[in-house]
C-alpha positions as CSV (number, residue, x, y, z in Angstrom):
1,M,172.6,232.9,139.8
2,R,174.2,229.9,137.5
3,D,177.7,228.3,138.5
4,Q,180.5,229.5,136.2
5,I,182.7,226.3,135.2
6,V,185.3,225.5,133.4
7,A,185.9,221.7,133.1
8,G,188.8,219.4,131.8
9,N,189.0,216.4,130.0
10,W,191.7,213.9,130.0
11,K,189.8,211.5,128.0
12,M,192.1,208.9,127.4
13,N,195.7,209.9,127.9
14,L,198.6,210.8,130.3
15,S,200.1,208.4,132.2
16,F,199.6,207.9,136.1
17,E,202.3,210.7,137.0
18,Q,201.7,213.0,134.7
19,A,198.5,212.7,136.2
20,L,199.0,213.3,139.2
21,Q,201.7,216.3,138.6
22,L,198.7,218.6,136.5
23,A,196.2,217.8,139.0
24,S,198.7,218.5,141.3
25,N,199.5,221.8,139.6
26,I,195.9,222.9,138.9
27,N,195.7,222.7,142.4
28,T,198.3,224.8,143.8
29,W,197.8,227.5,140.8
30,V,194.1,227.7,141.8
31,S,194.6,228.2,145.3
32,E,197.0,230.8,144.7
33,N,194.6,232.9,142.4
34,E,191.2,234.6,143.0
35,T,189.5,232.7,140.7
36,K,185.3,233.3,139.5
37,A,185.4,230.1,138.0
38,K,184.3,226.5,139.8
39,V,186.9,224.3,137.9
40,I,186.3,220.7,137.4
41,I,189.1,218.0,136.1
42,S,188.5,214.7,134.6
43,P,190.9,211.7,134.4
44,S,191.0,208.5,134.2
45,S,188.9,206.1,135.5
46,I,191.6,204.1,137.1
47,Y,193.5,207.6,138.3
48,L,189.9,209.6,140.0
49,Q,191.2,208.3,143.6
50,A,194.5,208.9,143.4
51,I,193.9,212.5,142.0
52,Q,190.5,213.2,145.2
53,E,193.1,211.7,147.5
54,I,195.9,214.7,146.7
55,V,193.4,218.3,145.6
56,D,191.5,220.1,147.9
57,D,187.5,220.4,147.5
58,Q,187.7,223.5,147.8
59,F,189.4,224.5,144.7
60,I,188.8,221.8,142.4
61,Q,186.1,219.4,141.8
62,I,187.0,215.5,140.7
63,A,184.7,213.7,137.8
64,A,184.4,210.9,136.1
65,Q,184.2,210.2,132.2
66,D,181.3,207.8,132.3
67,V,178.7,205.8,134.5
68,S,176.9,202.6,133.9
69,V,173.6,202.2,133.3
70,A,173.3,199.5,135.6
71,E,173.2,199.5,139.6
72,K,175.5,196.9,140.2
73,G,176.3,193.2,138.8
74,A,177.6,191.2,135.8
75,Y,179.2,194.5,134.0
76,T,182.2,193.9,133.5
77,G,184.6,197.5,132.3
78,D,182.0,199.2,134.0
79,I,181.9,201.4,137.4
80,S,178.5,202.0,138.8
81,A,177.2,205.2,140.5
82,E,177.4,203.6,143.7
83,Q,181.2,203.3,143.1
84,L,181.9,206.6,142.3
85,D,180.2,207.7,144.9
86,S,182.1,205.6,147.4
87,I,185.6,207.2,146.5
88,G,183.8,210.7,147.6
89,I,183.1,211.4,143.4
90,N,180.5,213.8,143.2
91,T,180.3,214.2,139.1
92,A,180.3,212.9,135.6
93,I,180.0,213.3,132.5
94,V,177.2,211.5,130.5
95,G,176.9,211.1,126.8
96,H,180.1,212.5,125.3
97,S,180.4,212.2,121.2
98,E,182.6,210.4,121.8
99,R,181.3,208.1,123.5
100,R,177.9,208.4,121.4
101,Q,179.7,207.2,118.1
102,Y,182.4,204.7,119.3
103,Q,179.9,202.7,122.1
104,Q,176.8,204.1,120.4
105,E,175.6,205.2,122.9
106,T,171.4,206.0,122.8
107,D,169.1,208.8,123.9
108,E,167.4,206.0,126.3
109,S,171.3,204.8,127.6
110,I,172.6,208.1,128.4
111,A,168.5,209.1,130.5
112,K,169.6,205.5,132.7
113,K,173.0,206.9,132.8
114,L,171.6,210.3,134.0
115,E,168.6,208.3,136.6
116,Q,171.9,206.1,138.3
117,L,173.5,209.5,139.5
118,F,170.8,211.5,140.1
119,A,170.0,208.6,142.7
120,K,173.9,209.3,144.2
121,N,173.5,212.7,144.7
122,I,176.0,212.9,141.8
123,T,176.0,215.9,139.4
124,P,175.7,215.1,135.7
125,I,177.5,217.0,133.0
126,L,175.0,216.0,130.3
127,C,177.2,216.1,126.6
128,I,175.3,217.0,123.8
129,G,175.9,218.1,120.1
130,E,175.2,218.0,116.7
131,N,177.5,216.3,114.2
132,L,178.8,218.2,110.7
133,E,176.5,217.0,108.6
134,Q,173.6,218.2,110.5
135,R,174.9,221.5,111.0
136,E,175.5,221.8,107.6
137,T,171.6,220.6,106.4
138,N,170.7,222.8,109.1
139,Q,169.2,220.3,111.6
140,H,171.3,221.3,114.5
141,F,168.3,223.0,116.7
142,E,166.3,219.5,116.0
143,V,169.3,217.2,116.8
144,V,169.9,219.3,120.1
145,K,166.3,219.6,121.4
146,S,165.9,216.0,120.5
147,Q,169.6,215.1,122.9
148,V,168.1,217.5,125.9
149,L,164.2,215.8,125.8
150,N,165.4,212.4,125.0
151,A,167.6,212.5,128.3
152,L,165.7,215.2,131.0
153,T,162.6,214.1,130.2
154,P,162.6,210.7,131.8
155,Q,164.0,212.3,134.8
156,K,162.4,213.9,138.1
157,T,161.5,217.2,138.5
158,E,163.3,217.6,141.7
159,N,166.4,216.3,140.3
160,L,166.4,218.8,136.7
161,S,168.5,221.7,138.8
162,K,171.2,219.6,138.9
163,I,172.4,219.1,136.3
164,V,175.0,220.5,134.2
165,I,174.9,220.9,130.5
166,A,177.9,220.8,127.6
167,Y,177.7,222.0,124.2
168,E,179.7,220.1,122.0
169,P,179.5,220.7,118.5
170,V,181.1,217.6,117.0
171,W,182.9,219.1,114.5
172,A,184.3,220.9,116.3
173,I,186.2,218.9,119.4
174,G,189.7,217.9,118.3
175,T,189.7,219.6,114.7
176,G,190.7,222.9,115.5
177,K,187.9,224.6,114.6
178,T,185.3,226.5,116.9
179,A,182.2,227.8,116.8
180,S,182.2,232.1,117.0
181,P,180.9,233.6,120.0
182,E,177.8,234.2,117.6
183,Q,177.1,230.8,117.0
184,A,177.8,229.6,120.4
185,Q,175.9,232.1,122.2
186,E,172.3,231.3,119.2
187,I,172.9,227.4,120.3
188,H,173.0,227.8,124.1
189,A,170.2,230.6,124.1
190,F,168.3,228.2,122.1
191,I,169.1,225.0,124.2
192,R,168.2,227.6,127.5
193,Q,164.8,228.1,125.2
194,T,164.2,224.5,125.5
195,L,164.9,223.5,129.3
196,N,162.7,226.7,129.8
197,N,159.4,226.0,127.4
198,S,159.9,222.1,128.6
199,F,160.4,222.7,132.1
200,G,160.2,226.4,133.1
201,E,161.8,229.1,133.8
202,E,163.5,228.9,136.9
203,I,165.1,225.7,136.1
204,A,166.3,227.3,132.6
205,N,167.5,230.4,134.3
206,A,169.2,228.1,136.7
207,T,171.0,226.4,134.7
208,S,174.4,226.1,134.0
209,I,175.4,225.6,130.4
210,L,179.3,225.4,129.3
211,Y,180.5,225.2,125.5
212,G,182.9,222.3,124.8
213,G,184.1,222.8,121.0
214,S,188.0,223.3,121.1
215,V,188.2,225.6,123.4
216,N,191.7,227.4,124.1
217,P,193.4,230.3,125.6
218,S,192.9,232.2,122.7
219,N,188.6,232.3,122.5
220,A,187.7,231.7,125.5
221,K,187.9,234.5,126.8
222,E,184.7,235.6,123.9
223,L,183.0,232.9,124.7
224,F,182.8,233.4,127.9
225,S,181.4,236.9,128.0
226,Q,177.9,236.0,125.8
227,P,175.3,235.6,127.7
228,D,174.5,232.1,128.0
229,I,177.2,230.2,128.5
230,D,178.1,229.8,131.7
231,G,182.1,228.2,130.9
232,G,183.4,225.5,129.0
233,L,184.1,221.5,128.9
234,V,187.8,221.5,127.6
235,G,189.4,219.2,126.0
236,G,193.2,219.3,124.8
237,A,194.0,222.9,126.1
238,S,193.4,221.3,129.7
239,L,196.3,218.7,129.4
240,N,198.6,221.0,129.9
241,I,198.7,224.1,133.0
242,E,199.9,227.1,130.8
243,D,196.7,226.8,128.9
244,F,194.0,225.5,131.7
245,S,195.0,228.0,133.7
246,Q,194.5,230.7,130.6
247,I,191.5,229.9,130.0
248,I,190.0,229.6,134.1
249,A,191.5,232.9,134.4
250,S,189.6,234.0,131.4
251,F,186.3,234.7,133.9
């Protein structure tokens, strides 16, 4: 059975004290409420170890927001999979649309990052999705298929069952716009069919696919009720306990 997941991507937000307080509040809420979803939070890299130490991993997993393409060496500012592993981080976001846009990440570099994570048995959350122009010119299926295959085809077959995919329509991130549940389900089903066609039914049926376009308490339940949507990668609404807990409770 596929994992149901609610992952909070905090991006470059919150002071250290604010991050510690929010992590503590989420940990307390999850520990006191029966939740069906696996809960993941992804703070800034400089907070990872401190937050890892104050939350209970039976309630919350901590994810990095990125990883280096390189194993080690002269890559100032990068963080390697080995370094993440050394502090107990077992999940990392890869290929977020903001990194594709602002850091010019390519499908090739994202595939290399996946290889680094798999080598340390760290679960990747692979982000894919089209921008507004690609959606309006009906290229979204082609774009998403290409991103999936370019990232996953180079990987060892035995690693493919370890991945989580987050579909994020770029035109809906931080804009308040959200794909309708029907639009989201359509492309999630397409992603699963792409996995099935290229890597087999077992991989397709086991892969959790999250929706990542302005998930909030008012739309989460309807989105998560779709048969191929297994949860959400949540941005702004993950930065306060009230909204994030309501999204978790949507399952």
